[in-house]
LOLO-289629 format. One record per residue (C-alpha): x, y, z. Coordinates in steps of 0.02 Angstrom, whole numbers, padded with zeros to 5 digits. Each point is the difference from the previous one (the first is absolute). Layout:
N
       c1       c2       c3
        X        Y        Z
...
end
This chain:
910
       c1       c2       c3
    06094    05525    04989
   -00062   -00177   -00035
   -00184   -00041   -00001
   -00058   -00149    00095
   -00048   -00157   -00104
   -00181    00019    00067
   -00032    00163   -00074
    00038   -00069   -00182
   -00147   -00041   -00124
   -00062   -00173    00027
   -00060   -00123   -00136
   -00177    00082    00009
    00072    00155   -00028
    00083   -00031   -00169
   -00156    00049   -00093
   -00003    00180    00072
    00178    00020   -00023
    00002   -00042   -00178
   -00146    00125   -00036
    00093    00130    00096
    00158   -00021   -00087
   -00088    00021   -00168
   -00090    00159    00078
    00077    00070    00150
   -00103    00159   -00011
   -00175   -00072    00014
   -00083    00042    00148
   -00129   -00131   -00029
    00127   -00133    00003
    00081    00059    00155
   -00170    00010    00088
   -00056   -00170   -00053
    00176   -00063    00063
   -00034    00077    00176
   -00181   -00053    00017
    00071   -00183   -00040
    00118    00022    00136
   -00126    00076    00132
    00016   -00143    00113
    00199    00002   -00003
    00097    00072    00142
    00035    00183   -00021
    00178   -00015   -00022
   -00022   -00085   -00154
   -00149    00129   -00057
    00136    00132    00051
    00122   -00057   -00137
   -00139   -00002   -00128
   -00058    00172    00047
    00162    00071   -00007
    00035   -00074   -00169
   -00173    00069   -00050
    00046    00168    00058
    00159    00002   -00072
   -00069   -00035   -00168
   -00164    00114    00027
    00054    00141    00125
   -00145    00110   -00042
   -00134   -00135    00022
   -00122    00062    00147
   -00074   -00159    00012
    00149   -00101    00039
    00064    00137    00124
   -00160    00006    00094
   -00025   -00191    00025
    00189   -00010    00042
   -00015    00140    00142
   -00164   -00070    00066
    00086   -00171    00023
    00147    00095    00079
   -00117    00085    00121
   -00100   -00161    00038
    00179   -00078    00054
    00043    00140    00138
   -00180    00028    00060
    00032   -00114    00152
    00186    00059    00028
    00052    00135    00107
    00057    00167   -00063
    00190   -00038    00031
    00002   -00146   -00099
    00120   -00003   -00149
   -00142   -00040   -00122
   -00076    00178    00017
    00165    00066   -00059
   -00005   -00107   -00146
   -00189    00045   -00036
    00049    00195    00008
    00137   -00029   -00122
   -00117   -00111   -00114
   -00130    00158    00010
    00156    00118   -00041
    00037   -00113   -00159
   -00177   -00001   -00062
   -00023    00192    00034
    00142    00024   -00138
   -00123   -00041   -00134
   -00179    00001    00108
    00033    00186    00061
   -00173    00047   -00088
   -00100   -00135    00083
   -00080    00067    00160
   -00049   -00175    00060
    00182   -00042    00012
    00038    00159    00091
   -00139   -00040    00126
    00061   -00181    00040
    00175    00070    00022
   -00050    00143    00118
   -00123   -00107    00103
    00152   -00130    00021
    00106    00140    00054
   -00122    00068    00122
   -00021   -00166    00086
    00191   -00011    00020
   -00001    00167    00096
    00131    00075   -00109
   -00046    00172    00023
    00130    00101   -00108
    00014   -00125   -00141
   -00193   -00011    00010
   -00014    00196   -00029
    00127    00012   -00128
   -00087   -00148   -00099
   -00165    00105    00006
    00084    00139   -00057
    00070   -00095   -00145
   -00171   -00070   -00046
   -00079    00176    00002
    00141    00054   -00124
   -00016   -00158   -00109
   -00189   -00003   -00020
   -00102    00135   -00092
   -00105    00121    00096
   -00163   -00090   -00037
    00064   -00160    00110
    00063    00095    00142
   -00157   -00023    00106
    00039   -00187    00006
    00162    00036    00082
   -00046    00135    00121
   -00128   -00110    00085
    00122   -00127    00063
    00123    00136    00017
   -00115    00091    00125
   -00029   -00162    00095
    00194   -00021    00017
    00034    00168    00070
   -00145   -00005    00122
    00080   -00157    00083
    00070    00013    00170
    00190    00027   -00003
    00004    00111   -00154
    00090    00159    00039
   -00140    00134    00017
    00100    00115   -00107
   -00006   -00129   -00154
   -00181   -00023    00023
   -00028    00186    00006
    00106    00021   -00160
   -00085   -00133   -00092
   -00176    00059    00047
    00051    00170   -00057
    00053   -00058   -00173
   -00168   -00108   -00011
   -00106    00158    00030
    00094    00086   -00141
   -00056   -00141   -00118
   -00179   -00013    00078
   -00045    00141    00114
   -00182   -00072    00027
    00082   -00120    00132
    00050    00148    00118
   -00130   -00085    00126
    00120   -00158    00011
    00137    00103    00036
   -00099    00098    00135
   -00041   -00175    00073
    00179   -00046   -00001
    00056    00162    00076
   -00124   -00026    00152
    00071   -00176    00018
    00167    00060    00006
   -00036    00137    00125
    00047    00131   -00119
   -00124    00119    00050
    00082    00163   -00077
   -00008   -00057   -00168
   -00161   -00086    00007
   -00091    00148    00061
    00080    00115   -00138
   -00051   -00147   -00131
   -00180    00012    00065
   -00010    00185   -00003
    00070    00000   -00182
   -00130   -00112   -00043
   -00136    00097    00089
    00057    00148   -00098
   -00012   -00092   -00168
   -00177    00035   -00071
    00033   -00132   -00137
    00049   -00136    00118
   -00107   -00163   -00017
    00015   -00124    00143
    00017   -00176   -00078
   -00046   -00074    00166
   -00170    00097   -00001
    00040    00113    00150
   -00089    00161   -00009
    00076    00173    00042
   -00080   -00008    00174
    00075   -00156    00041
    00169    00067   -00057
   -00019    00142    00099
   -00038   -00090    00152
    00146   -00112   -00023
    00117    00157   -00015
   -00089    00078    00161
    00035   -00158    00094
    00174   -00012   -00065
    00040    00174    00046
   -00080    00009    00168
    00059   -00173    00064
    00178    00044   -00041
   -00001    00190    00025
    00177   -00003    00061
    00074   -00096   -00142
   -00090    00094   -00147
    00068    00167   -00034
   -00016    00124   -00139
   -00182   -00013   -00015
   -00118    00136    00065
   -00110   -00139    00087
   -00128    00131    00057
   -00025    00075   -00169
   -00016   -00173   -00088
   -00141   -00070    00141
   -00094    00174   -00011
    00014   -00012   -00184
   -00088   -00169    00015
   -00122    00061    00128
   -00064    00121   -00134
    00005   -00122   -00147
   -00065   -00142    00070
   -00165    00013    00108
   -00019   -00181    00035
    00096   -00066    00170
    00045    00182    00039
    00011   -00042    00176
    00128   -00147   -00020
    00120    00147   -00094
   -00029    00123    00141
    00051   -00150    00118
    00160   -00039   -00090
    00049    00183   -00005
   -00028    00009    00185
    00104   -00176    00022
    00149    00095   -00109
    00008    00130    00136
   -00010   -00122    00132
    00149   -00097   -00065
    00094    00156   -00017
   -00045    00038    00186
   -00089    00166   -00038
   -00148   -00028    00110
   -00077    00184    00006
    00004   -00010   -00202
   -00096   -00175    00018
   -00133    00086    00104
   -00009    00135   -00113
   -00027   -00117   -00154
   -00138   -00116    00101
   -00090    00168    00032
    00009    00062   -00175
   -00058   -00176   -00062
   -00149    00003    00119
   -00049    00174   -00054
    00008   -00034   -00185
   -00064   -00182   -00031
   -00182   -00009   -00063
   -00046   -00180    00035
   -00030   -00079    00175
    00095   -00150   -00058
    00166    00115   -00018
   -00032    00091    00155
   -00018   -00164    00098
    00171   -00064   -00081
    00092    00168    00053
   -00094    00013    00172
    00060   -00181    00051
    00179    00029   -00057
   -00003    00176    00094
   -00073   -00075    00149
    00113   -00155   -00012
    00155    00118   -00020
   -00032    00109    00161
   -00029   -00159    00108
    00167   -00061   -00071
    00082    00153    00042
   -00071    00002    00174
    00045   -00176    00046
    00186    00033   -00064
    00000    00151    00107
   -00050   -00095    00155
    00126   -00132   -00040
    00141    00138   -00024
   -00059    00081    00163
    00023   -00152    00096
    00188   -00037   -00069
    00039    00191    00039
   -00063   -00029    00189
    00116   -00146    00001
    00149    00102   -00060
   -00032    00136    00117
    00002   -00122    00150
    00164   -00066   -00065
    00074    00166   -00016
   -00039    00054    00181
    00059   -00176    00068
    00158    00047   -00092
   -00001    00170    00071
    00007    00090   -00153
   -00014    00197    00043
   -00119    00088   -00108
    00068    00174    00030
    00170   -00060   -00078
    00052    00102   -00157
   -00026   -00112   -00133
    00087    00106   -00139
    00174   -00037    00089
   -00029   -00187   -00032
    00092   -00029   -00165
   -00042   -00194   -00006
   -00178    00028   -00017
   -00091   -00033   -00166
   -00108    00124   -00088
   -00149   -00093    00045
    00034   -00022    00188
    00050    00186    00003
   -00161    00049   -00083
   -00094   -00106    00118
    00088    00070    00158
   -00016    00184   -00056
   -00171   -00008   -00035
   -00059   -00090    00153
   -00133    00094    00082
   -00047    00106   -00138
   -00187    00006   -00016
   -00009    00001   -00196
    00101   -00159    00015
   -00084   -00100    00131
   -00011   -00172   -00037
   -00138   -00026    00132
   -00143    00071   -00107
   -00102   -00161    00016
   -00146    00110    00061
    00003    00108   -00163
   -00001   -00152   -00114
   -00139   -00086    00090
   -00102    00164    00000
    00035    00001   -00199
   -00074   -00179   -00017
   -00148    00034    00107
   -00035    00160   -00104
    00014   -00093   -00161
   -00124   -00134    00059
   -00120    00143    00056
    00018    00086   -00176
   -00050   -00147   -00095
   -00185    00037   -00029
    00037    00172   -00048
    00127   -00057   -00125
   -00117   -00139   -00064
   -00133    00141   -00028
    00116    00099   -00092
    00038   -00133   -00132
   -00190   -00019   -00018
   -00023    00199   -00032
    00147   -00009   -00119
   -00091   -00127   -00103
   -00160    00115   -00004
    00010    00162    00090
   -00182    00018   -00030
   -00064   -00139    00111
   -00107    00084    00131
   -00007   -00157    00104
    00191   -00015    00015
    00013    00184    00064
   -00141   -00041    00133
    00114   -00143    00066
    00154    00105   -00008
   -00104    00125    00111
   -00046   -00143    00101
    00180   -00058    00026
    00043    00172    00086
   -00144   -00011    00117
    00065    00098    00166
    00106    00111   -00095
   -00112    00147   -00065
    00145    00102   -00078
    00036   -00146   -00113
   -00176   -00031   -00046
   -00037    00179   -00042
    00153   -00017   -00121
   -00059   -00157   -00077
   -00185    00080   -00021
    00093    00152   -00076
    00102   -00101   -00116
   -00149   -00113   -00049
   -00112    00137   -00063
    00134    00089   -00089
    00061   -00171   -00089
   -00170   -00079   -00041
   -00081    00049   -00164
   -00202   -00019    00019
   -00001   -00064   -00184
    00130   -00137    00014
   -00049   -00049    00191
   -00035   -00171    00045
   -00129    00006    00137
   -00091    00161    00067
    00119    00143    00007
   -00136    00108    00098
    00019   -00116    00140
    00187    00066    00040
   -00051    00176    00010
   -00140   -00055    00121
    00114   -00092    00105
    00128    00133   -00004
   -00138    00115    00071
   -00075   -00116    00122
    00187   -00020    00073
   -00007    00182    00042
   -00163   -00008    00076
    00049   -00148    00114
    00133    00126    00063
   -00141    00139    00020
    00092    00113   -00135
   -00157    00044   -00097
    00072    00140   -00087
    00131   -00102   -00093
   -00134   -00142   -00037
   -00113    00146   -00078
    00150    00049   -00114
    00026   -00174   -00047
   -00179   -00023   -00052
    00012    00162   -00092
    00125   -00060   -00103
   -00069   -00164   -00016
   -00158    00059   -00087
    00112    00106   -00126
    00079   -00171   -00064
   -00059   -00062   -00159
   -00069   -00170    00027
   -00033   -00139   -00118
   -00191   -00012    00047
   -00126    00117    00072
   -00032   -00121    00155
    00169    00026    00057
   -00010    00180    00017
   -00169   -00011    00078
    00069   -00112    00129
    00127    00131    00046
   -00145    00129    00026
   -00108   -00118    00110
    00154   -00041    00106
    00041    00174    00026
   -00179    00040    00040
   -00006   -00143    00127
    00154    00069    00088
   -00092    00159    00033
   -00139   -00086    00055
    00100   -00091    00120
    00059    00158    00074
   -00186    00067    00008
    00038    00130   -00141
   -00166   -00024   -00076
   -00014    00167   -00105
    00177   -00034   -00067
   -00071   -00173   -00054
   -00145    00065   -00093
    00105    00137   -00075
    00128   -00131   -00068
   -00144   -00102   -00075
   -00074    00155   -00081
    00182    00043   -00073
    00021   -00180   -00061
   -00183   -00013   -00084
    00020    00180   -00078
   -00009   -00004   -00193
    00152    00078   -00078
   -00036    00163   -00083
   -00016    00035   -00188
    00182    00084   -00001
    00081   -00157    00071
   -00090   -00110   -00125
    00060    00089   -00140
    00175    00009    00066
   -00006   -00191    00013
   -00066   -00024   -00174
    00135    00109   -00065
    00129   -00107    00088
   -00069   -00165   -00061
    00028   -00092    00159
   -00140   -00010    00104
    00032   -00031    00195
   -00096   -00098    00115
   -00044    00149    00092
   -00119    00064   -00148
   -00107   -00159    00034
   -00004    00008    00189
   -00160    00084    00012
   -00075   -00150   -00079
    00058   -00128    00127
   -00137   -00100    00074
    00108   -00052    00152
    00024    00185    00038
   -00179    00043   -00020
   -00053   -00135    00109
    00114    00044    00141
   -00056    00190   -00024
   -00184   -00060    00016
    00040   -00096    00160
    00073    00149    00072
   -00141    00122   -00047
   -00124   -00124    00076
    00090   -00007    00161
    00069    00188    00014
   -00096    00096   -00116
   -00184    00055   -00034
   -00126   -00082   -00104
    00011    00138   -00121
    00182   -00028   -00026
   -00030   -00186   -00005
   -00133   -00003   -00134
    00107    00118   -00093
    00146   -00111   -00008
   -00122   -00132   -00054
   -00070    00092   -00135
    00173    00037   -00057
    00051   -00172   -00013
   -00165   -00044   -00100
    00044    00139   -00126
    00172   -00057   -00013
   -00074   -00179   -00057
    00113   -00090    00135
   -00139   -00062    00107
   -00012   -00193    00048
   -00168   -00091    00049
    00063    00015    00181
    00024    00192   -00014
   -00180    00007   -00060
   -00078   -00099    00149
    00106    00091    00127
   -00062    00169   -00072
   -00171   -00068    00011
    00015   -00069    00179
    00078    00179    00052
   -00154    00092   -00070
   -00126   -00130    00086
    00091    00017    00156
   -00049    00191   -00012
   -00170   -00022   -00060
    00026    00047   -00178
   -00096   -00164   -00066
   -00044    00080   -00163
    00171    00059   -00032
    00059   -00173    00046
   -00115   -00086   -00128
    00065    00120   -00130
    00169   -00054    00032
   -00051   -00180   -00020
   -00073    00051   -00171
    00158    00076   -00043
    00099   -00154    00044
   -00112   -00115   -00103
    00024    00108   -00160
    00188    00007    00025
    00029   -00176    00038
   -00038   -00164   -00097
   -00006   -00189    00067
    00071   -00076    00085
    00052    00151    00091
   -00169    00085    00028
   -00068   -00136    00071
    00034    00045    00186
   -00069    00171   -00045
   -00167   -00072   -00060
   -00017   -00114    00149
    00030    00143    00122
   -00101    00129   -00093
   -00151   -00127   -00011
    00002   -00054    00177
    00023    00183    00071
   -00140    00057   -00113
   -00112   -00137    00054
    00039    00034    00177
   -00037    00185   -00008
   -00151    00006   -00103
   -00067   -00174    00008
   -00175    00003   -00082
   -00020    00192   -00004
    00094    00006   -00173
   -00041   -00176   -00063
    00005    00048   -00190
    00160    00092    00018
    00070   -00141    00089
   -00070   -00125   -00137
    00089    00101   -00138
    00172   -00007    00093
   -00029   -00186    00020
   -00033   -00016   -00191
    00137    00107   -00051
    00121   -00091    00121
   -00053   -00177   -00075
    00006    00063   -00174
    00182    00050    00016
    00065   -00152    00101
    00077   -00136   -00090
   -00083   -00178    00018
    00130   -00065    00141
   -00038    00152    00111
   -00182    00027   -00027
   -00071   -00132    00125
    00027    00106    00165
   -00084    00149   -00081
   -00152   -00105   -00060
   -00015   -00072    00176
    00006    00175    00079
   -00134    00060   -00130
   -00109   -00148    00043
    00024    00034    00198
   -00064    00185   -00047
   -00154   -00062   -00084
   -00038   -00128    00147
    00018    00129    00126
   -00069    00156   -00082
   -00071   -00046   -00172
   -00107   -00137   -00062
    00025   -00192    00018
   -00044   -00021   -00199
    00139    00120   -00052
    00124   -00091    00118
   -00038   -00154   -00091
    00018    00074   -00165
    00183    00054    00065
    00043   -00161    00049
   -00055   -00065   -00163
    00102    00131   -00089
    00154   -00037    00107
   -00015   -00195   -00043
    00018    00049   -00179
    00146    00131    00034
    00118   -00102    00105
    00128   -00111   -00064
   -00033   -00195   -00020
    00095   -00041    00136
   -00105    00108    00122
   -00176   -00042   -00084
   -00033   -00135    00117
    00032    00088    00160
   -00107    00160   -00068
   -00151   -00132   -00042
    00015   -00073    00171
   -00006    00169    00079
   -00146    00047   -00122
   -00100   -00161    00040
    00025    00019    00189
   -00064    00187   -00008
   -00144   -00054   -00107
   -00048   -00135    00114
    00006    00113    00158
   -00107    00134   -00082
   -00117   -00084   -00117
    00007   -00183    00059
    00077   -00159   -00065
   -00124   -00035   -00151
    00060    00159   -00077
    00178   -00068   -00012
   -00055   -00121   -00138
    00020    00116   -00132
    00174    00063    00066
    00058   -00181   -00001
   -00056   -00023   -00180
    00079    00154   -00051
    00166   -00045    00080
   -00001   -00163   -00072
   -00023    00060   -00176
    00113    00154    00018
    00149   -00090   -00068
    00079   -00033    00180
    00157   -00116   -00012
   -00057   -00179   -00002
    00069   -00029    00177
   -00108    00149    00070
   -00155   -00056   -00110
    00008   -00177    00089
    00016    00087    00167
   -00154    00109   -00031
   -00091   -00153   -00071
    00030   -00080    00170
   -00052    00145    00098
   -00155    00022   -00106
   -00030   -00188    00021
    00002    00009    00190
   -00115    00147   -00004
   -00136   -00102   -00110
    00030   -00146    00119
   -00043    00105    00159
   -00155    00062   -00090
   -00061   -00161   -00039
    00034    00011   -00188
    00071   -00176   -00023
   -00017   -00003   -00191
    00065    00173   -00024
    00151   -00039    00106
    00018   -00168   -00105
    00013    00093   -00161
    00127    00123    00072
    00105   -00155    00041
   -00031   -00060   -00172
    00057    00149   -00087
    00143    00020    00118
    00070   -00161   -00037
    00077    00052   -00162
    00132    00097    00090
    00058   -00146    00130
    00108   -00126   -00056
   -00041   -00153    00113
    00189   -00027    00014
    00063    00169    00051
   -00150    00065    00083
   -00082   -00143    00111
   -00074    00129    00124
   -00137    00050   -00124
   -00056   -00182   -00028
    00001   -00040    00169
   -00112    00144    00048
   -00113   -00064   -00148
    00011   -00170    00056
   -00057    00054    00181
   -00132    00098   -00068
   -00077   -00150   -00094
    00019   -00111    00150
   -00111    00126    00105
   -00121    00067   -00145
    00008   -00115   -00143
   -00058   -00182   -00061
    00076   -00150   -00097
   -00029    00093   -00166
    00063    00164    00050
    00155   -00075    00081
    00036   -00122   -00152
   -00019    00167   -00109
    00130    00082    00099
    00119   -00148   -00019
   -00034   -00010   -00191
    00034    00199   -00011
    00158   -00031    00097
    00059   -00130   -00117
   -00054    00105   -00137
    00106    00153    00061
    00154   -00115    00036
   -00002   -00068   -00170
   -00008    00168   -00075
    00145    00066    00107
    00098   -00170   -00036
   -00021    00023   -00183
    00040    00181    00008
    00162   -00029    00088
    00047   -00137   -00121
   -00024    00102   -00156
    00028    00177    00034
    00177    00072   -00008
    00096    00035    00148
   -00028    00185    00013
   -00167   -00029    00015
    00000   -00149    00115
    00091    00125    00110
   -00153    00092    00012
   -00125   -00131    00002
   -00052    00054    00173
   -00060    00158   -00059
   -00072   -00042   -00170
   -00178   -00032   -00035
   -00035   -00175   -00047
   -00112    00043   -00139
    00134    00116   -00082
    00115   -00157    00009
   -00130   -00103   -00079
   -00014    00131   -00143
    00199   -00003   -00019
   -00026   -00189   -00011
   -00122    00020   -00149
    00103    00119   -00087
    00147   -00120    00014
   -00107   -00135   -00091
   -00024   -00115    00159
   -00184   -00077    00016
   -00090    00067    00144
   -00015   -00108    00153
   -00157   -00112    00004
   -00036    00033    00176
    00000    00187   -00017
   -00116   -00017   -00165
   -00121   -00087    00127
    00025    00141    00108
   -00052    00126   -00124
   -00156   -00099   -00040
   -00059   -00006    00178
    00031    00182    00044
   -00119    00085   -00127
   -00152   -00108    00067
    00049    00040    00176
    00020    00192   -00036
   -00181   -00010   -00086
   -00072   -00092    00160
    00073    00126    00108
   -00052    00138   -00102
   -00184   -00064   -00005
   -00013   -00023    00186
    00084    00176    00040
    00017    00131   -00116
    00115    00095    00109
    00144   -00123   -00005
    00148    00038   -00090
    00047   -00121   -00153
    00137   -00110    00040
   -00066   -00043    00179
   -00079   -00156   -00022
   -00093   -00130    00098
    00067   -00172    00033
   -00138   -00075   -00090
   -00104   -00050    00150
   -00177    00075    00032
   -00095    00013    00149
   -00133   -00144    00038
   -00138    00122    00006
    00032    00032   -00197
   -00035   -00175   -00037
    00124   -00114    00094
    00174   -00032   -00032
    00033    00039   -00188
    00186    00009   -00040
    00057    00060   -00149
    00050   -00160   -00090
    00152   -00019   -00107
   -00070   -00095   -00159
    00157   -00028   -00078
    00099   -00095    00146
    00182   -00034   -00013
    00069   -00168    00048
    00156    00037    00091
    00138   -00125    00033
    00030   -00058    00171
    00156    00073    00026
   -00061    00173   -00037
   -00102    00007    00162
    00070    00115    00122
    00033   -00027    00186
   -00167    00076    00049
   -00084   -00142   -00103
    00086   -00128    00109
   -00046    00107    00156
   -00187    00029   -00038
   -00084   -00167   -00055
   -00174    00027   -00084
   -00110   -00138    00046
   -00175   -00033   -00078
   -00094   -00037    00157
   -00039    00129    00131
    00114    00050    00143
   -00085   -00033    00169
   -00052    00146    00087
    00097   -00058    00153
    00160    00037   -00092
   -00031    00183   -00007
   -00070    00028    00175
   -00050    00182    00049
    00051    00055   -00165
   -00143   -00098   -00091
   -00128    00071    00123
    00070    00179   -00024
   -00010   -00016   -00182
   -00188   -00055    00009
   -00029    00150    00112
    00089    00107   -00120
   -00105   -00061   -00157
   -00169    00016    00105
    00043    00181    00049
    00062    00025   -00190
   -00175   -00062   -00060
   -00093    00108    00129
    00100    00170   -00056
   -00003   -00032   -00178
   -00031    00162   -00097
    00089    00103    00126
    00161    00100   -00022
    00171   -00059    00082
   -00012    00131    00139
   -00173   -00042    00052
    00036   -00182    00009
    00145    00026    00108
   -00095    00119    00118
   -00146   -00138    00016
    00139   -00127    00031
    00079    00100    00136
   -00161    00031    00086
   -00051   -00180   -00006
    00177   -00048    00085
end
């Protein structure tokens, strides 16, 4: 074979050729020669590749590059092209020396797979597995499985390959199962799945759980029930139901579906019924019930369709004149099915027209749903009392089933584990008999109910009370009383000894101390018994130390109704000794009111002792009504001075938040009894008693109004001045408005200016306090005394406010003047510095250290009130000026008289 001229080396190739001739076995020289000819046609490079491989047949690098170029040439050619056969021959030549190289095998196998050469490809895969070591087989098996999974591959070939692969790596059995399912090989797929589930050491590489595999197996066996044989489907699914509690409903429906496909419909109904009566979750029950109802509906629909078709056949037979009396056994041409159909026609067990029966089954199933659902909940917790009550309600109108349900309930429920009140089942059971006028059986039920060991005594007491109420409804009063005597009887010593030896004390041993039972017994005795028997029951309650304040009051009321007043008061005495506050409060109030109403002033000393005892034992928050009742007693039957003394004690005993109200009552009563002037001392004590600052301010305003009404203008002004330290002008404008109105009506320019100066001083003090004090004190500044705030500022090293210093200089002089004029005035209530004209003209206390304030420090009141030097014309004031002159004349005429006398003369003059 001659080689064309263009394939011979050119002039440029002589350098490479000479080097190769000198060293033909150098891979480096051959590779450099190939790189230099990278742009040449492949046919010329083909000659170089062949020469290189002839010299170096074991070079993987040259073989791999040669094969890659060969693959690139055939990439766009059809598989029937001759180049593919040349490529395959090249791969075969390469594998002579490259049979240990998996990359060459994979390239060859992929090429064969694309050529759809099934037999040659399978054999080549087998050769590769034989040639390569086992550690590299996983690289071959992956494309091998892809090859056998393609369409067109004989199924037997694929099965054999997969089985061989599972011997190599059994963990990939899930892939085999998937392949079997896709290939519709249900029998082997089910067997493989079953073997996987039976292998405890199996681990799913796809992350599937045993439960998931169980569900897949169940679906496989049930959907292809006729194709899968050799497996006990019923046992397998039941094993899954026992083992996996999750989605039990789905497994039951799968088992039922299996029998449906096997056309065993009665067995299917049995499976549905068994599933509904064994599941313990409502979700599983709903799944089974829905599947069951759908099955029955489909059966009814199918039966109706078949019935229509059978009617048409009968009509056709009648038209064709077929005689029914003909002996079908003589007709040898009939098939077995037709023979069976003709022979069983008219037989009642083989009646196809059972549509009514199927409809009745479906209706019965729907009617049983509430009962079945309730059974599921009771299987979850058979000690759930509420569910038993609901079950009884389901059978309403069926007394027999109700009795059976109650009987099952009281036998099943353990009172110690019960959720709810188990005694209500016994009571409802007895009431059911009572509603049917069967009193004897109701008594039997109650008698058994009182012998049950309940969790609490109250449950047993409720049963006894219900029993007695039933006897009362039937007018059996003696039997009801006898029941209460039985229930409240204390167990004997012998019984107590036996129970102590046993170590487990039933609730029946504690029943005689049940307050509910004794309360019901007392009500019965009051209604049906005698006074002596009722008193005996009350005394027994007190001896057992189970009485409540209400029982004490009821006992006392009973004695009062029967004119046993002293005995009633002795019961009250026992009650106040037994109970403490707050429970004894009602007893004390009732006791004191009854005692006062009974004896009035005849036993005043004893009443006072009772009140003293009551207020001494009462806490601060409950003492107020007792003090008011005590003071009312003294006002009605005792001495007014003692009443005032009691009010005084009450103001000290009540809590701070009630002191203001108590002082108001005290002042009102004192004004009514002793007159208004007597209230001054009370006001002063109230202000100095440590009331909250807000209440002090309120009390000062009321005191100022009193002094103003009595004509004591200076005293009222001093009170306003004292109260100003508690009123911040920014947050409490009402106080300053009242002082402003007071000065407009009763003051002059000097007093008005003093009021403004005090207002500025207080405002500045509050501003400085707000600016310097910490946040937690700023939040309480409305309740904090301004003097306390200034003391805190001093301790913090802040210089005292100058205006406040001037205030302190002025206050002592004012106090001294006020004390000199009226020795009865309290220190702290100062005059505004204005004396009456009769004492020497207008002589205001001068401020010798006057402070020049800047213009911007003047408040809004300075803009409103302009202080002029010349006198204001009298016409401006109108009648107010004349009224003021008349008041001054009257004041001069009544100088030296008391406030009350002056008021009386003014009234007579008017």
